[in-house]
N, C-alpha and C positions, 0 to 999 in steps of 0.2 A: 443574601450575599454569601453566606456560609455554604449553601447548597451549590451555588455556582462555582465557588473556589474548590469545593471538595470533589466536584465531578471529575475534574482533570486528575486529581490525585487517585481516586478509587479506580478510575478506568485505566490509567497508565500503570498502576501497580497490580492490576488484576485482583483488586481487593486484598493486597498484601500477601499474595501467594508466596509461601515460604521459599520455594525453589527459585524464585525470581529475586530474592534478597541480594543486593549488591549488583544485580544486572539491570533490573527495571525499577528498583526502589531502594532508598537509603533510610537511615534513621531520621533524617530531616523530614522525609515524607510522612513517616509515622507520627512524628511530633506535630506536624502541621495538621494531620488528620485528627489527632487527639484534641488539639485546640479547637478545630472547627466543630467537632462533636459536642462541644459544650453549648453550641448555639443552634444546632440542627441535628436531626436524626439521619446521619450519613453512614449508616452501618451496612450490613450485608444486603438487606432488602433494597436499599437505595442503589447499591451497586448492581444488583440483579436487574432492576428496572432499566437503568442506564445501559448496561451491557446488552440486554435484549434489544433495545432500540438501536444500539450501535451496530449490531449484526443483523438487523432486519433487512434482508436482501431486497424484498419488494419495495420497501420504502426508499432504499438507496437508489434503485433503478429509476424511480419516479423523479429523482433529482436531475437526471440527464447525465450523459457521459462526461461532459466538461466539469460539471459540479462534482461528480464522483472523483475525477482526477484532482481537483484542487481542495477537496475536503480535508485530506491528510497528505500534504505534499511537502517535499523537502528537496533542496538543491544542494549538490555536493560539488565543490570545486576540486577537481582531481588533476593530477599531472596530465597535461594534454587536453584538458577541456572540462566541460561541465556535464554532469549527469543529473537528471531529475528523476525523482522516485515518488510515485503516488501509491498510497496504500488504499485499496479499494475493497468494499464489502461486496461479496459475490465472486464466484469463480470466473476465470477468464472465459470459459465456455458459456456461462450464464450471460455475461456482458456481451459476448459476440452474438449470442442468440437473440438478445434483445435489440442491439443496435446495428449488427451486421459488420462485416470486416471493413467495408469501405468507410463507414462512419467512424469506426475505431481508428482507421489509418488517418483520416482527415483530422480528427480530434488530437491524435498523437502528434501529427505534424504541426498543428496549431500550438500545442504545448511547447514543442521544440523551438518554434519561432518566437513565441512570447517570452520564453525563459532563456533563450540563447543556449540551447543544449546540443551536445554532440550525441548523447544517448538518452532515451527516455525509458524508464522502467515502471512497470505496474506490478505491485505485490498484491495478490488477491488473497482474501481471507473469507472463508465461508464455514459456518458451523454445520456439522452433519446432524442427523436426528438425535444422536447421543450427546450433542454439545461439544464434540471434539472438533477442534479447528483444522480445516483443510486449507493448505496454502498452495498458491501457484505463483508463477513468475512469468512476466512477458517483458521482453526487451525489444525496443523499436529503434530503427535507424533509418535515416533518410537515404535517398539515392546518392546524394552528394556527400563527400567527406567534409563536412563543415568544420570539424575540429580534429586534431590528432587522435583524440579518444575514439572517434568514429572509426578510424582505421584499425583500432584495436578490438573491434566488436567481436570478431571470431575468437580471439584469444580470451576475451572476457567470458564468452559463452562456455568455452572449454574449461576455464578456471572454475566457474560457478558449478558446472556439472561434477567437478572433482571433489567438491565439498560435501561430505557425507551428511552433515547436519541439515543441509537444504533438501535432501531427498527429492531431487528433481527427476521426474519420470515422464514418459510419454511426450517426448520432445516433438514439437511441430514447427516447421519453418514455412511461413506463408509470405509470398510476394503479395503485398496488401492491395494496393490501389494503382491502377494504370496512370492516374493523374499525378499522384505524389511519387510513385516509384519506390515508396518505402517498403521495408521488409521487417517483419517481426518474427521473433522466435519465442515460443512459449512452452511451458511445462505444466 
């Protein structure tokens, strides 16, 4: 049981990376980890094994696109509607290459309908050969303005591009699928 409980702690804290103190972890996390360490070996090697599995792109792709989307998913109730966000292992280009833009659009549309969303976001994370994380972002909207937030899509894109910490480059706008009429913007 200690291994299971510690998994969330060590993964979410990036094994207590000091520069993430106060942002991704608090003293309560450290105390819980210390307690669980009394019952199981949940140190650095345990984190390395879990982290390697977490960022295994090939393994993630085998799950299928819908499973990738729901694996680490959150819904945000915002002024004017709901935005869903999926954190996905693998770059946007890798996922598009594996599943194709039509399937990507259909699965995005499915998420929007299932979760009653105005905007659907995919935050992609893929480690390079040196272990440095490369992040990407994709925003999807349907042809119809289902919610007020959907009408704010262009303003949201402009705002996100202005945030230097996001380092959004190589913007692509794709009219995804003739049957859904959806559009996605990715970086």
